[in-house]
N, C-alpha and C positions, 0 to 999 in steps of 0.2 A: 861655659861648658866645662865640667869637671872631667879631665882626661886621666882616668886611672888605668884603663885597659887599652893597650896599644898593640896593634898588630903590625907586622912588617912583611911586605912582599918584595922580593928581590930578583934581579936577573941572575939566574943560576950560572950562566956561562961567563960571567965577568968576575975575575978574581978581585978587582978593586971594589966591586959592589959587595962581594962577600966580606971583605975586610971592613967596609963601612957598616955592614949589618952587625958584625961582631962588636964593633966600637959602639954603635948606637944602643945595642942590647945591654951592654955593660953599663953604659951611661944612664939608661932608663932604670935599670935594676938598682943602681945606687940611689936613685931618687924614689925608690919604693913604688915604681909602676909595675903592673903585671904585664909582661911582654909575651906575645905569641908570635912565633916565626913559622913560616912554611917548613914542613918536615924535611924535605930534601935540602933546603937552604941551611937549616940548623946543622944537619950532618956535614954538609960541605964546608961550612964555616967553622966547625968545631965548637958550636954553642951547646953548653950542657943543659940538661933538663932543669938544673937548679936555677939557671939564669932566665930561661924562657920555656914556655909551653910550646908544644908542636901540634900543628894541624895541617891538613891538606889545604891547598890554596882556595879550593871551591868553598870550603866551610869556614875558613879563617875569619872572615869579617863578622861572623855571628858573635855578639856580645862585646864587640870592640867599641870604644869611643872615638878612635882614630885609627886609620891604616896609613902607614908610611910606605911609600913606593920608592925603592932604590934601584935605579936603572935608567933606561931611556923612555921615550914616548911609547914604544911598543909594549914595554913592561907596564906602563901606566894604563894603556888601553886594556890589557889583559886583566889588570886589577879592577878596572871599572866594570868589566863583565862579572867579576867575582862579587861585587857589591850591588849588582842590579836589584836583587830582592831585599837587600838590607840597607837601610838609609844611614850609611856611615861615610863621613867625609874622608877624602884622600889628601895627603900631602906628598908631593913629588920631590925627590932628591935626584939631581941630574948626574948620571954617569955616562951619558951618550954624547952624540955629536951636536944635536940641535937643542932638544929639551924645551919645546914650547909648552909642554904639559908638566914635565918635571923641571920646574923653574928655580928650585933652590940649589945653588951651587954646592958641590961636595964639600968645599972648604968652609962653607957657612952652615953646614948641617946642624951641628950642636948648638950654635948660636941661635939658629932659627927655631930649633926644638925648645930651647930655653924660653924663648919669647912666647911660643905657642902654649907651653905648659903654664905660663904666667897669664894667659888669656889675651896676649897681644898678637892678634892675627886678623886677617881679612877673610871672610867667608864668601864664596862665590858659587852661584848656581850655574852649572853648565848644561845647556840644552842637549838632549838626546833625540834621535829620530826613531820612530817606530816603523818597521818595514813589514809588509805583507806581500806574498806572491799569490796571485789568484790564477788558477789554471782550470779551465772548464768547470767553473762553479765551485771548485775545491780550493782550500788554502794549504798548500804543502809546506809553507814556511812562514813563521812569524819570528821577529827578533828585534833587538834594539841595537843602535850603533851610537858611538860618541863622535867619531870623526865623519865617516862618509859611507855611503853605499854606492858601489860602482857597477854599472851594467856595461859589459865589454865583450868583444869578440874573443874567441879562444885562441888556439895555436895557429890557425891559418890567417894569413895576412889579407883578410877580406873585410870590407866595411859592413856594418849592420844598419838596418833601417828600423826606425821607431817613431811613434808619435808621443808628444808630451802635452798634457792638459793640467790645469789647476782648477780644482773645484768645478769640474765639468766645463770649463772654458778652454777651448783649444788654444795652445800656445805656439807650437811649431812641429813640423815633421823634419826628420834629419836622417842623413846618411853619414855615418861617422864611425870611428873606431869604438865609440861608446859614449857614456854619459856618467858624470859624477854628480851625485846629489849629496850635498854637504851641509853640516852644521856650521855656525860661525867658528867653532873650535877647529873643525876640519878645513877651514879656508886657508890655513897655513900649511896644509899637507899636500896631497895629490892635486887638489883643485888649484893651488897656487902655481904648480908646474904646468897646468893646462891653461894658464892665462887668466885665472879667476882673480877677483879682488880679495883683499884682506878685510874680513868682517870682524868688528869688535865682538867678543864673546857675550857682551851684555845685551846684544840686539836679538830680537825675536824674528829671525829670518832664516830662509833656506836658500842655498845657492845651487843653481843648475848650471853645470859647466860641461859642454860637449867636448869630447876628446877627438882632436884632429878632424873636425867636420869637413865634409866635401865642399860645402858652401862657406866661403870665408867670412860672410856677414853673419853667420850663425854664432853669436857671441854668448859668453856667460851671462846669466841673468839672476838677479836676487829677487825672491818673491816673499810675501808675508809668511811668517812661521805658523800662523793660525790656519793656513790652508792645507789641502791635501794634493800632492803631486801624483799623477797617474801616468806611468810610462807603459805604452802598449807596443809590444814587439810585433814586427811584420811576421806573417805566417811563413814566408820563405826565409831561408837562411839556416845555417848550421853552426854548431859549436859556439853557443853564447853562454856567458857566465855571469853570476852575481858574486861580487866580492864584498865582504862586510868588514869594515875597519881594517882592511888589508890583512886579516888574520884567519878568515874562514871563507869558504866558497859554497856556491849552490848552482847546479846546472839549470839553465833556462831552456824553454821550448817556444816554438813559434806560437804567437797569439797570447802568450803570458802577459798579465798585467802586474806591474809592480807599483804598489801603493805606498807612498812615503808621507808621513805626517809627524808633527812634533809629538814626542812621547810625553806622557803625563808623569814620568819619573826622571826628573833631572838629576844630574850628578853634583854632589856638593864637594867643592875643592877648597882647601885651606892654602893661604899664602902668607908669608911673612909680611908684616905691615909696610916694609920698605920696598916691596916688589910690586910692580904693576905691569899691565899688558904692554904699555908703550915702552917700558924699560926692557922687557923681554924682546920685543921686536927690534929695538935698536941693537941689542947685544947679538941676537941670533942672525939677523939679516945684515949686520955690519953697516947700518945706515951711517952716513957721514964719513966713511973711510974711503 
């Protein structure tokens, strides 16, 4: 893959990320790459129009061969939304605390970019989920998520009730604080805190993890990624919400059905060849310490 056009999406509120953006922009310009930076980031980092073009984040991926994300996993998820309709790979540089998605360390940024430009990288397909809300025969919401979709109670400390089925096969009914429907990528996010397993991102699977279920035997379950999960909310109950990748929400009503299936649009992610999933798990979860 000839990477001549490179976009950069950065966490605006992190001064270290802005500094890294300025450094990477200059480094790429010296190597005669055309660089495009998010408009607000370019202004905040003091990047001139001679060094990089400027675009809004929503349209920045258009025409790029690669988008570099400098920040934490939240910044990476926002960048993944920006490339939903444009098949552009992402490379994450970690400025956050965990960095399961932005797995290139800051101090290895230029070294990793040098190898990527030389064609030395590993390309990975990350599964997304397609989400639909069905309400009285209408579909008021359709979207995609990279990590998870969470059905949960609102501000009041009350449990909610729902039924779960897979491909019209009844799975279970639950009274709980909610339910997490996660991709393998999202298995190291909220689902992990809810007692779910870590799933390798190469697997075609969906994780269903109840949040604080009233029945203690109601455990997380992994189902085939080729199926469709249907969660039906009880008619009774108030203040229920849908949260998408932890970054946007949608109010739910009694009787709503939430349909979740594997999206036909996976996300392409680049990694340096010496980085792999198990290495990231050892580092971030401090295995063996």
